[in-house]
MIKE-350000 format. One record per residue: residue number from 1; residue in one letter; x, y, z of N, C-alpha, C, CB in turn. Coordinates in nm, 4 decimals. Glycine has a CB too. Layout:
@num: NUM&residuo: A&n_c1: X&n_c2: Y&n_c3: Z&ca_c1: X&ca_c2: Y&ca_c3: Z&c_c1: X&c_c2: Y&c_c3: Z&cb_c1: X&cb_c2: Y&cb_c3: Z $
...
//
This chain:
@num: 1&residuo: P&n_c1: -9.4744&n_c2: 10.5243&n_c3: -0.1493&ca_c1: -9.5225&ca_c2: 10.5255&ca_c3: -0.2869&c_c1: -9.4776&c_c2: 10.4005&c_c3: -0.3633&cb_c1: -9.4734&cb_c2: 10.6511&cb_c3: -0.3585 $
@num: 2&residuo: A&n_c1: -9.5504&n_c2: 10.3696&n_c3: -0.4645&ca_c1: -9.5243&ca_c2: 10.2475&ca_c3: -0.5415&c_c1: -9.3950&c_c2: 10.2561&c_c3: -0.6216&cb_c1: -9.6403&cb_c2: 10.2193&cb_c3: -0.6352 $
@num: 3&residuo: Y&n_c1: -9.3562&n_c2: 10.3760&n_c3: -0.6625&ca_c1: -9.2355&ca_c2: 10.3874&ca_c3: -0.7449&c_c1: -9.1074&c_c2: 10.3634&c_c3: -0.6647&cb_c1: -9.2300&cb_c2: 10.5247&cb_c3: -0.8098 $
@num: 4&residuo: L&n_c1: -9.1133&n_c2: 10.3610&n_c3: -0.5346&ca_c1: -8.9949&ca_c2: 10.3339&ca_c3: -0.4528&c_c1: -8.9784&c_c2: 10.1857&c_c3: -0.4207&cb_c1: -9.0022&cb_c2: 10.4129&cb_c3: -0.3242 $
@num: 5&residuo: D&n_c1: -9.0728&n_c2: 10.1017&n_c3: -0.4638&ca_c1: -9.0619&ca_c2: 9.9584&ca_c3: -0.4370&c_c1: -8.9391&c_c2: 9.8982&c_c3: -0.5042&cb_c1: -9.1876&cb_c2: 9.8862&cb_c3: -0.4841 $
@num: 6&residuo: D&n_c1: -8.9079&n_c2: 9.9417&n_c3: -0.6266&ca_c1: -8.7909&ca_c2: 9.8894&ca_c3: -0.6983&c_c1: -8.6614&c_c2: 9.9270&c_c3: -0.6268&cb_c1: -8.7883&cb_c2: 9.9422&cb_c3: -0.8428 $
@num: 7&residuo: V&n_c1: -8.6561&n_c2: 10.0459&n_c3: -0.5704&ca_c1: -8.5370&ca_c2: 10.0908&ca_c3: -0.4988&c_c1: -8.5166&c_c2: 10.0070&c_c3: -0.3735&cb_c1: -8.5481&cb_c2: 10.2400&cb_c3: -0.4623 $
@num: 8&residuo: A&n_c1: -8.6244&n_c2: 9.9785&n_c3: -0.3018&ca_c1: -8.6144&ca_c2: 9.8972&ca_c3: -0.1808&c_c1: -8.5682&c_c2: 9.7556&c_c3: -0.2141&cb_c1: -8.7492&cb_c2: 9.8932&cb_c3: -0.1077 $
@num: 9&residuo: V&n_c1: -8.6154&n_c2: 9.7004&n_c3: -0.3244&ca_c1: -8.5738&ca_c2: 9.5666&ca_c3: -0.3663&c_c1: -8.4263&c_c2: 9.5673&c_c3: -0.4038&cb_c1: -8.6594&cb_c2: 9.5170&cb_c3: -0.4849 $
@num: 10&residuo: F&n_c1: -8.3807&n_c2: 9.6728&n_c3: -0.4707&ca_c1: -8.2398&ca_c2: 9.6822&ca_c3: -0.5082&c_c1: -8.1514&c_c2: 9.6890&c_c3: -0.3843&cb_c1: -8.2158&cb_c2: 9.8049&cb_c3: -0.5972 $
@num: 11&residuo: H&n_c1: -8.1894&n_c2: 9.7702&n_c3: -0.2856&ca_c1: -8.1100&ca_c2: 9.7801&ca_c3: -0.1629&c_c1: -8.1082&c_c2: 9.6474&c_c3: -0.0886&cb_c1: -8.1650&cb_c2: 9.8906&cb_c3: -0.0719 $
@num: 12&residuo: F&n_c1: -8.2201&n_c2: 9.5757&n_c3: -0.0876&ca_c1: -8.2239&ca_c2: 9.4444&ca_c3: -0.0230&c_c1: -8.1309&c_c2: 9.3473&c_c3: -0.0951&cb_c1: -8.3681&cb_c2: 9.3888&cb_c3: -0.0206 $
@num: 13&residuo: A&n_c1: -8.1333&n_c2: 9.3487&n_c3: -0.2293&ca_c1: -8.0462&ca_c2: 9.2596&ca_c3: -0.3067&c_c1: -7.8992&c_c2: 9.2970&c_c3: -0.2874&cb_c1: -8.0832&cb_c2: 9.2649&cb_c3: -0.4563 $
@num: 14&residuo: L&n_c1: -7.8693&n_c2: 9.4261&n_c3: -0.2809&ca_c1: -7.7317&ca_c2: 9.4699&ca_c3: -0.2585&c_c1: -7.6823&c_c2: 9.4272&c_c3: -0.1210&cb_c1: -7.7209&cb_c2: 9.6217&cb_c3: -0.2733 $
@num: 15&residuo: D&n_c1: -7.7659&n_c2: 9.4426&n_c3: -0.0193&ca_c1: -7.7277&ca_c2: 9.3978&ca_c3: 0.1148&c_c1: -7.7049&c_c2: 9.2471&c_c3: 0.1184&cb_c1: -7.8352&cb_c2: 9.4368&cb_c3: 0.2167 $
@num: 16&residuo: A&n_c1: -7.7899&n_c2: 9.1719&n_c3: 0.0508&ca_c1: -7.7734&ca_c2: 9.0264&ca_c3: 0.0463&c_c1: -7.6439&c_c2: 8.9891&c_c3: -0.0250&cb_c1: -7.8936&cb_c2: 8.9603&cb_c3: -0.0239 $
@num: 17&residuo: F&n_c1: -7.6101&n_c2: 9.0603&n_c3: -0.1318&ca_c1: -7.4858&ca_c2: 9.0342&ca_c3: -0.2045&c_c1: -7.3645&c_c2: 9.0636&c_c3: -0.1171&cb_c1: -7.4799&cb_c2: 9.1182&cb_c3: -0.3330 $
@num: 18&residuo: I&n_c1: -7.3679&n_c2: 9.1749&n_c3: -0.0446&ca_c1: -7.2563&ca_c2: 9.2112&ca_c3: 0.0431&c_c1: -7.2392&c_c2: 9.1075&c_c3: 0.1534&cb_c1: -7.2785&cb_c2: 9.3508&cb_c3: 0.1043 $
@num: 19&residuo: I&n_c1: -7.3468&n_c2: 9.0596&n_c3: 0.2095&ca_c1: -7.3384&ca_c2: 8.9553&ca_c3: 0.3124&c_c1: -7.2823&c_c2: 8.8269&c_c3: 0.2525&cb_c1: -7.4773&cb_c2: 8.9290&cb_c3: 0.3753 $
@num: 20&residuo: G&n_c1: -7.3241&n_c2: 8.7937&n_c3: 0.1315&ca_c1: -7.2718&ca_c2: 8.6744&ca_c3: 0.0649&c_c1: -7.1223&c_c2: 8.6828&c_c3: 0.0398&cb_c1: -7.3436&cb_c2: 8.6524&cb_c3: -0.0658 $
@num: 21&residuo: V&n_c1: -7.0756&n_c2: 8.7999&n_c3: -0.0044&ca_c1: -6.9321&ca_c2: 8.8182&ca_c3: -0.0267&c_c1: -6.8558&c_c2: 8.8090&c_c3: 0.1056&cb_c1: -6.9047&cb_c2: 8.9542&cb_c3: -0.0950 $
@num: 22&residuo: T&n_c1: -6.9138&n_c2: 8.8630&n_c3: 0.2113&ca_c1: -6.8504&ca_c2: 8.8550&ca_c3: 0.3428&c_c1: -6.8351&c_c2: 8.7104&c_c3: 0.3874&cb_c1: -6.9313&cb_c2: 8.9334&cb_c3: 0.4461 $
@num: 23&residuo: I&n_c1: -6.9364&n_c2: 8.6300&n_c3: 0.3651&ca_c1: -6.9295&ca_c2: 8.4880&ca_c3: 0.4024&c_c1: -6.8221&c_c2: 8.4163&c_c3: 0.3208&cb_c1: -7.0667&cb_c2: 8.4195&cb_c3: 0.3817 $
@num: 24&residuo: V&n_c1: -6.8123&n_c2: 8.4490&n_c3: 0.1922&ca_c1: -6.7096&ca_c2: 8.3870&ca_c3: 0.1072&c_c1: -6.5701&c_c2: 8.4248&c_c3: 0.1560&cb_c1: -6.7278&cb_c2: 8.4296&cb_c3: -0.0404 $
@num: 25&residuo: V&n_c1: -6.5509&n_c2: 8.5509&n_c3: 0.1946&ca_c1: -6.4196&ca_c2: 8.5956&ca_c3: 0.2418&c_c1: -6.3824&c_c2: 8.5240&c_c3: 0.3708&cb_c1: -6.4183&cb_c2: 8.7482&cb_c3: 0.2632 $
@num: 26&residuo: V&n_c1: -6.4792&n_c2: 8.5068&n_c3: 0.4602&ca_c1: -6.4513&ca_c2: 8.4398&ca_c3: 0.5871&c_c1: -6.4256&c_c2: 8.2910&c_c3: 0.5645&cb_c1: -6.5682&cb_c2: 8.4594&cb_c3: 0.6856 $
@num: 27&residuo: A&n_c1: -6.5020&n_c2: 8.2285&n_c3: 0.4772&ca_c1: -6.4907&ca_c2: 8.0844&ca_c3: 0.4566&c_c1: -6.3704&c_c2: 8.0469&c_c3: 0.3706&cb_c1: -6.6170&cb_c2: 8.0316&cb_c3: 0.3929 $
@num: 28&residuo: V&n_c1: -6.3404&n_c2: 8.1267&n_c3: 0.2708&ca_c1: -6.2331&ca_c2: 8.0936&ca_c3: 0.1778&c_c1: -6.1337&c_c2: 8.2101&c_c3: 0.1758&cb_c1: -6.2895&cb_c2: 8.0645&cb_c3: 0.0340 $
@num: 29&residuo: P&n_c1: -6.0121&n_c2: 8.1905&n_c3: 0.2250&ca_c1: -5.9152&ca_c2: 8.3009&ca_c3: 0.2273&c_c1: -5.8832&c_c2: 8.3577&c_c3: 0.0888&cb_c1: -5.7876&cb_c2: 8.2542&cb_c3: 0.2921 $
@num: 30&residuo: E&n_c1: -5.8990&n_c2: 8.2774&n_c3: -0.0145&ca_c1: -5.8716&ca_c2: 8.3275&ca_c3: -0.1493&c_c1: -5.9785&c_c2: 8.4251&c_c3: -0.1959&cb_c1: -5.8613&cb_c2: 8.2117&cb_c3: -0.2475 $
@num: 31&residuo: G&n_c1: -6.0880&n_c2: 8.4375&n_c3: -0.1226&ca_c1: -6.1945&ca_c2: 8.5289&ca_c3: -0.1612&c_c1: -6.1669&c_c2: 8.6733&c_c3: -0.1262&cb_c1: -6.3210&cb_c2: 8.4873&cb_c3: -0.0979 $
@num: 32&residuo: L&n_c1: -6.0623&n_c2: 8.6993&n_c3: -0.0460&ca_c1: -6.0321&ca_c2: 8.8365&ca_c3: -0.0062&c_c1: -5.9966&c_c2: 8.9268&c_c3: -0.1238&cb_c1: -5.9191&cb_c2: 8.8367&cb_c3: 0.0925 $
@num: 33&residuo: P&n_c1: -5.9077&n_c2: 8.8862&n_c3: -0.2157&ca_c1: -5.8806&ca_c2: 8.9742&ca_c3: -0.3305&c_c1: -6.0056&c_c2: 9.0020&c_c3: -0.4150&cb_c1: -5.7730&cb_c2: 8.9123&cb_c3: -0.4186 $
@num: 34&residuo: L&n_c1: -6.0924&n_c2: 8.9037&n_c3: -0.4256&ca_c1: -6.2177&ca_c2: 8.9239&ca_c3: -0.4991&c_c1: -6.3031&c_c2: 9.0288&c_c3: -0.4293&cb_c1: -6.2958&cb_c2: 8.7910&cb_c3: -0.5121 $
@num: 35&residuo: A&n_c1: -6.3130&n_c2: 9.0203&n_c3: -0.2985&ca_c1: -6.3943&ca_c2: 9.1164&ca_c3: -0.2231&c_c1: -6.3375&c_c2: 9.2577&c_c3: -0.2349&cb_c1: -6.4025&cb_c2: 9.0752&cb_c3: -0.0751 $
@num: 36&residuo: V&n_c1: -6.2073&n_c2: 9.2705&n_c3: -0.2295&ca_c1: -6.1446&ca_c2: 9.4028&ca_c3: -0.2431&c_c1: -6.1697&c_c2: 9.4594&c_c3: -0.3821&cb_c1: -5.9927&cb_c2: 9.3945&cb_c3: -0.2156 $
@num: 37&residuo: T&n_c1: -6.1569&n_c2: 9.3774&n_c3: -0.4843&ca_c1: -6.1803&ca_c2: 9.4226&ca_c3: -0.6215&c_c1: -6.3256&c_c2: 9.4649&c_c3: -0.6414&cb_c1: -6.1437&cb_c2: 9.3120&cb_c3: -0.7212 $
@num: 38&residuo: I&n_c1: -6.4178&n_c2: 9.3880&n_c3: -0.5870&ca_c1: -6.5598&ca_c2: 9.4229&ca_c3: -0.6009&c_c1: -6.5905&c_c2: 9.5538&c_c3: -0.5291&cb_c1: -6.6490&cb_c2: 9.3101&cb_c3: -0.5455 $
@num: 39&residuo: S&n_c1: -6.5353&n_c2: 9.5720&n_c3: -0.4100&ca_c1: -6.5627&ca_c2: 9.6963&ca_c3: -0.3364&c_c1: -6.5014&c_c2: 9.8173&c_c3: -0.4063&cb_c1: -6.5088&cb_c2: 9.6863&cb_c3: -0.1931 $
@num: 40&residuo: L&n_c1: -6.3813&n_c2: 9.8007&n_c3: -0.4636&ca_c1: -6.3209&ca_c2: 9.9120&ca_c3: -0.5366&c_c1: -6.3977&c_c2: 9.9425&c_c3: -0.6655&cb_c1: -6.1746&cb_c2: 9.8807&cb_c3: -0.5690 $
@num: 41&residuo: A&n_c1: -6.4478&n_c2: 9.8393&n_c3: -0.7318&ca_c1: -6.5284&ca_c2: 9.8623&ca_c3: -0.8530&c_c1: -6.6582&c_c2: 9.9348&c_c3: -0.8181&cb_c1: -6.5598&cb_c2: 9.7280&cb_c3: -0.9241 $
@num: 42&residuo: Y&n_c1: -6.7184&n_c2: 9.8985&n_c3: -0.7060&ca_c1: -6.8405&ca_c2: 9.9667&ca_c3: -0.6607&c_c1: -6.8099&c_c2: 10.1132&c_c3: -0.6290&cb_c1: -6.9004&cb_c2: 9.8955&cb_c3: -0.5357 $
@num: 43&residuo: S&n_c1: -6.6947&n_c2: 10.1382&n_c3: -0.5659&ca_c1: -6.6549&ca_c2: 10.2763&ca_c3: -0.5349&c_c1: -6.6306&c_c2: 10.3557&c_c3: -0.6627&cb_c1: -6.5281&cb_c2: 10.2778&cb_c3: -0.4471 $
@num: 44&residuo: T&n_c1: -6.5730&n_c2: 10.2907&n_c3: -0.7633&ca_c1: -6.5488&ca_c2: 10.3580&ca_c3: -0.8906&c_c1: -6.6800&c_c2: 10.4009&c_c3: -0.9545&cb_c1: -6.4710&cb_c2: 10.2665&cb_c3: -0.9859 $
@num: 45&residuo: K&n_c1: -6.7803&n_c2: 10.3149&n_c3: -0.9502&ca_c1: -6.9111&ca_c2: 10.3492&ca_c3: -1.0072&c_c1: -6.9745&c_c2: 10.4667&c_c3: -0.9322&cb_c1: -7.0053&cb_c2: 10.2269&cb_c3: -1.0032 $
@num: 46&residuo: K&n_c1: -6.9618&n_c2: 10.4661&n_c3: -0.7990&ca_c1: -7.0190&ca_c2: 10.5757&ca_c3: -0.7211&c_c1: -6.9463&c_c2: 10.7068&c_c3: -0.7492&cb_c1: -7.0133&cb_c2: 10.5435&cb_c3: -0.5715 $
@num: 47&residuo: M&n_c1: -6.8141&n_c2: 10.7010&n_c3: -0.7657&ca_c1: -6.7389&ca_c2: 10.8224&ca_c3: -0.7939&c_c1: -6.7652&c_c2: 10.8721&c_c3: -0.9348&cb_c1: -6.5904&cb_c2: 10.7984&cb_c3: -0.7739 $
@num: 48&residuo: L&n_c1: -6.7935&n_c2: 10.7818&n_c3: -1.0273&ca_c1: -6.8276&ca_c2: 10.8221&ca_c3: -1.1629&c_c1: -6.9603&c_c2: 10.8987&c_c3: -1.1637&cb_c1: -6.8356&cb_c2: 10.6989&cb_c3: -1.2554 $
@num: 49&residuo: A&n_c1: -7.0504&n_c2: 10.8604&n_c3: -1.0753&ca_c1: -7.1768&ca_c2: 10.9331&ca_c3: -1.0644&c_c1: -7.1540&c_c2: 11.0757&c_c3: -1.0151&cb_c1: -7.2727&cb_c2: 10.8595&cb_c3: -0.9700 $
@num: 50&residuo: D&n_c1: -7.0459&n_c2: 11.0985&n_c3: -0.9400&ca_c1: -7.0098&ca_c2: 11.2325&ca_c3: -0.8927&c_c1: -6.9201&c_c2: 11.3050&c_c3: -0.9927&cb_c1: -6.9396&cb_c2: 11.2237&cb_c3: -0.7569 $
@num: 51&residuo: Q&n_c1: -6.9085&n_c2: 11.2529&n_c3: -1.1144&ca_c1: -6.8264&ca_c2: 11.3082&ca_c3: -1.2222&c_c1: -6.6786&c_c2: 11.3099&c_c3: -1.1846&cb_c1: -6.8728&cb_c2: 11.4496&cb_c3: -1.2569 $
@num: 52&residuo: N&n_c1: -6.6344&n_c2: 11.2033&n_c3: -1.1215&ca_c1: -6.4935&ca_c2: 11.1870&ca_c3: -1.0852&c_c1: -6.4452&c_c2: 11.0595&c_c3: -1.1526&cb_c1: -6.4729&cb_c2: 11.1811&cb_c3: -0.9281 $
@num: 53&residuo: L&n_c1: -6.3747&n_c2: 11.0741&n_c3: -1.2646&ca_c1: -6.3320&ca_c2: 10.9595&ca_c3: -1.3444&c_c1: -6.2064&c_c2: 10.8967&c_c3: -1.2841&cb_c1: -6.3061&cb_c2: 11.0017&cb_c3: -1.4905 $
@num: 54&residuo: I&n_c1: -6.2138&n_c2: 10.7682&n_c3: -1.2561&ca_c1: -6.1019&ca_c2: 10.6932&ca_c3: -1.2006&c_c1: -6.0595&c_c2: 10.5907&c_c3: -1.3052&cb_c1: -6.1403&cb_c2: 10.6240&cb_c3: -1.0642 $
@num: 55&residuo: R&n_c1: -5.9320&n_c2: 10.5945&n_c3: -1.3448&ca_c1: -5.8824&ca_c2: 10.4987&ca_c3: -1.4440&c_c1: -5.8288&c_c2: 10.3723&c_c3: -1.3800&cb_c1: -5.7743&cb_c2: 10.5622&cb_c3: -1.5283 $
@num: 56&residuo: H&n_c1: -5.7758&n_c2: 10.3810&n_c3: -1.2602&ca_c1: -5.7189&ca_c2: 10.2660&ca_c3: -1.1911&c_c1: -5.7960&c_c2: 10.2420&c_c3: -1.0623&cb_c1: -5.5682&cb_c2: 10.2874&cb_c3: -1.1618 $
@num: 57&residuo: L&n_c1: -5.8292&n_c2: 10.1169&n_c3: -1.0337&ca_c1: -5.9110&ca_c2: 10.0859&ca_c3: -0.9168&c_c1: -5.8457&c_c2: 10.1290&c_c3: -0.7856&cb_c1: -5.9396&cb_c2: 9.9380&cb_c3: -0.9126 $
@num: 58&residuo: H&n_c1: -5.7144&n_c2: 10.1141&n_c3: -0.7739&ca_c1: -5.6497&ca_c2: 10.1478&ca_c3: -0.6476&c_c1: -5.6525&c_c2: 10.2980&c_c3: -0.6186&cb_c1: -5.5066&cb_c2: 10.0988&cb_c3: -0.6487 $
@num: 59&residuo: A&n_c1: -5.6845&n_c2: 10.3795&n_c3: -0.7179&ca_c1: -5.6928&ca_c2: 10.5238&ca_c3: -0.6963&c_c1: -5.8185&c_c2: 10.5629&c_c3: -0.6194&cb_c1: -5.6894&cb_c2: 10.5967&cb_c3: -0.8293 $
@num: 60&residuo: C&n_c1: -5.9148&n_c2: 10.4734&n_c3: -0.6088&ca_c1: -6.0381&ca_c2: 10.5035&ca_c3: -0.5351&c_c1: -6.0103&c_c2: 10.5295&c_c3: -0.3880&cb_c1: -6.1378&cb_c2: 10.3888&cb_c3: -0.5493 $
@num: 61&residuo: E&n_c1: -5.9132&n_c2: 10.4590&n_c3: -0.3322&ca_c1: -5.8821&ca_c2: 10.4783&ca_c3: -0.1914&c_c1: -5.8314&c_c2: 10.6200&c_c3: -0.1664&cb_c1: -5.7785&cb_c2: 10.3756&cb_c3: -0.1449 $
@num: 62&residuo: T&n_c1: -5.7509&n_c2: 10.6714&n_c3: -0.2577&ca_c1: -5.6966&ca_c2: 10.8061&ca_c3: -0.2413&c_c1: -5.8000&c_c2: 10.9121&c_c3: -0.2761&cb_c1: -5.5725&cb_c2: 10.8242&cb_c3: -0.3277 $
@num: 63&residuo: M&n_c1: -5.8631&n_c2: 10.8978&n_c3: -0.3910&ca_c1: -5.9573&ca_c2: 11.0000&ca_c3: -0.4368&c_c1: -6.0856&c_c2: 11.0024&c_c3: -0.3554&cb_c1: -5.9906&cb_c2: 10.9780&cb_c3: -0.5819 $
@num: 64&residuo: G&n_c1: -6.1187&n_c2: 10.8912&n_c3: -0.2916&ca_c1: -6.2394&ca_c2: 10.8881&ca_c3: -0.2096&c_c1: -6.2290&c_c2: 10.9755&c_c3: -0.0870&cb_c1: -6.2697&cb_c2: 10.7479&cb_c3: -0.1681 $
@num: 65&residuo: N&n_c1: -6.1068&n_c2: 11.0020&n_c3: -0.0394&ca_c1: -6.0868&ca_c2: 11.0850&ca_c3: 0.0789&c_c1: -6.0558&c_c2: 11.2294&c_c3: 0.0454&cb_c1: -5.9763&cb_c2: 11.0287&cb_c3: 0.1624 $
@num: 66&residuo: A&n_c1: -6.0423&n_c2: 11.2629&n_c3: -0.0813&ca_c1: -6.0082&ca_c2: 11.4000&ca_c3: -0.1210&c_c1: -6.1289&c_c2: 11.4909&c_c3: -0.1058&cb_c1: -5.9568&cb_c2: 11.4038&cb_c3: -0.2662 $
@num: 67&residuo: T&n_c1: -6.1028&n_c2: 11.6106&n_c3: -0.0530&ca_c1: -6.2103&ca_c2: 11.7093&ca_c3: -0.0417&c_c1: -6.1939&c_c2: 11.8205&c_c3: -0.1442&cb_c1: -6.2139&cb_c2: 11.7684&cb_c3: 0.0992 $
@num: 68&residuo: N&n_c1: -6.0704&n_c2: 11.8536&n_c3: -0.1777&ca_c1: -6.0429&ca_c2: 11.9569&ca_c3: -0.2780&c_c1: -5.9420&c_c2: 11.9031&c_c3: -0.3786&cb_c1: -5.9898&cb_c2: 12.0876&cb_c3: -0.2113 $
@num: 69&residuo: I&n_c1: -5.9703&n_c2: 11.9258&n_c3: -0.5062&ca_c1: -5.8783&ca_c2: 11.8855&ca_c3: -0.6124&c_c1: -5.8424&c_c2: 12.0105&c_c3: -0.6907&cb_c1: -5.9412&cb_c2: 11.7754&cb_c3: -0.7059 $
@num: 70&residuo: C&n_c1: -5.7132&n_c2: 12.0425&n_c3: -0.6956&ca_c1: -5.6660&ca_c2: 12.1615&ca_c3: -0.7660&c_c1: -5.6042&c_c2: 12.1204&c_c3: -0.8993&cb_c1: -5.5632&cb_c2: 12.2401&cb_c3: -0.6796 $
@num: 71&residuo: S&n_c1: -5.6392&n_c2: 12.1905&n_c3: -1.0046&ca_c1: -5.5822&ca_c2: 12.1629&ca_c3: -1.1363&c_c1: -5.5619&c_c2: 12.2950&c_c3: -1.2092&cb_c1: -5.6739&cb_c2: 12.0672&cb_c3: -1.2189 $
@num: 72&residuo: D&n_c1: -5.4836&n_c2: 12.2910&n_c3: -1.3169&ca_c1: -5.4646&ca_c2: 12.4129&ca_c3: -1.3942&c_c1: -5.5790&c_c2: 12.4292&c_c3: -1.4939&cb_c1: -5.3285&cb_c2: 12.4106&cb_c3: -1.4674 $
@num: 73&residuo: K&n_c1: -5.5680&n_c2: 12.5280&n_c3: -1.5825&ca_c1: -5.6798&ca_c2: 12.5576&ca_c3: -1.6720&c_c1: -5.7069&c_c2: 12.4477&c_c3: -1.7738&cb_c1: -5.6537&cb_c2: 12.6861&cb_c3: -1.7440 $
@num: 74&residuo: T&n_c1: -5.6091&n_c2: 12.3601&n_c3: -1.7987&ca_c1: -5.6320&ca_c2: 12.2493&ca_c3: -1.8916&c_c1: -5.6863&c_c2: 12.1255&c_c3: -1.8210&cb_c1: -5.5029&cb_c2: 12.2145&cb_c3: -1.9640 $
@num: 75&residuo: G&n_c1: -5.6940&n_c2: 12.1309&n_c3: -1.6872&ca_c1: -5.7447&ca_c2: 12.0164&ca_c3: -1.6128&c_c1: -5.6375&c_c2: 11.9171&c_c3: -1.5735&cb_c1: -5.8481&cb_c2: 11.9468&cb_c3: -1.6927 $
@num: 76&residuo: T&n_c1: -5.5094&n_c2: 11.9537&n_c3: -1.5902&ca_c1: -5.3996&ca_c2: 11.8630&ca_c3: -1.5581&c_c1: -5.3745&c_c2: 11.8617&c_c3: -1.4078&cb_c1: -5.2716&cb_c2: 11.9037&cb_c3: -1.6336 $
@num: 77&residuo: L&n_c1: -5.3672&n_c2: 11.7438&n_c3: -1.3504&ca_c1: -5.3325&ca_c2: 11.7304&ca_c3: -1.2092&c_c1: -5.1820&c_c2: 11.7128&c_c3: -1.1980&cb_c1: -5.4077&cb_c2: 11.6109&cb_c3: -1.1432 $
@num: 78&residuo: T&n_c1: -5.1218&n_c2: 11.7758&n_c3: -1.0979&ca_c1: -4.9774&ca_c2: 11.7665&ca_c3: -1.0799&c_c1: -4.9451&c_c2: 11.6928&c_c3: -0.9510&cb_c1: -4.9136&cb_c2: 11.9062&cb_c3: -1.0790 $
@num: 79&residuo: Q&n_c1: -4.8171&n_c2: 11.6636&n_c3: -0.9315&ca_c1: -4.7712&ca_c2: 11.5938&ca_c3: -0.8124&c_c1: -4.6900&c_c2: 11.6860&c_c3: -0.7215&cb_c1: -4.6881&cb_c2: 11.4721&cb_c3: -0.8515 $
@num: 80&residuo: N&n_c1: -4.7048&n_c2: 11.8156&n_c3: -0.7326&ca_c1: -4.6338&ca_c2: 11.9151&ca_c3: -0.6520&c_c1: -4.4814&c_c2: 11.9058&c_c3: -0.6705&cb_c1: -4.6696&cb_c2: 11.8974&cb_c3: -0.5038 $
@num: 81&residuo: R&n_c1: -4.4367&n_c2: 11.8740&n_c3: -0.7919&ca_c1: -4.2939&ca_c2: 11.8669&ca_c3: -0.8225&c_c1: -4.2675&c_c2: 11.9436&c_c3: -0.9506&cb_c1: -4.2459&cb_c2: 11.7195&cb_c3: -0.8355 $
@num: 82&residuo: M&n_c1: -4.1587&n_c2: 12.0164&n_c3: -0.9522&ca_c1: -4.1137&ca_c2: 12.0841&ca_c3: -1.0744&c_c1: -4.0047&c_c2: 11.9994&c_c3: -1.1364&cb_c1: -4.0624&cb_c2: 12.2297&cb_c3: -1.0451 $
@num: 83&residuo: T&n_c1: -4.0214&n_c2: 11.9538&n_c3: -1.2588&ca_c1: -3.9199&ca_c2: 11.8717&ca_c3: -1.3246&c_c1: -3.8766&c_c2: 11.9341&c_c3: -1.4536&cb_c1: -3.9714&cb_c2: 11.7315&cb_c3: -1.3500 $
//
């Protein structure tokens, strides 16, 4: 269908961008932190679409692998410690 043409173009552009970032990382060692930041920002956007709010980029690595999240009635997450 014609309405899926924009989606196909977006996926092609995204693939081209990912390949470009990969080339930069291989060619310039300083590009690695940039690539990690971009991938974590992309993960944050995807998790936000799943209604999972991430405040810190490095939390995407942990929250991306979580299958169950337990919280109390106020929505507070704990660290399994009584203080």
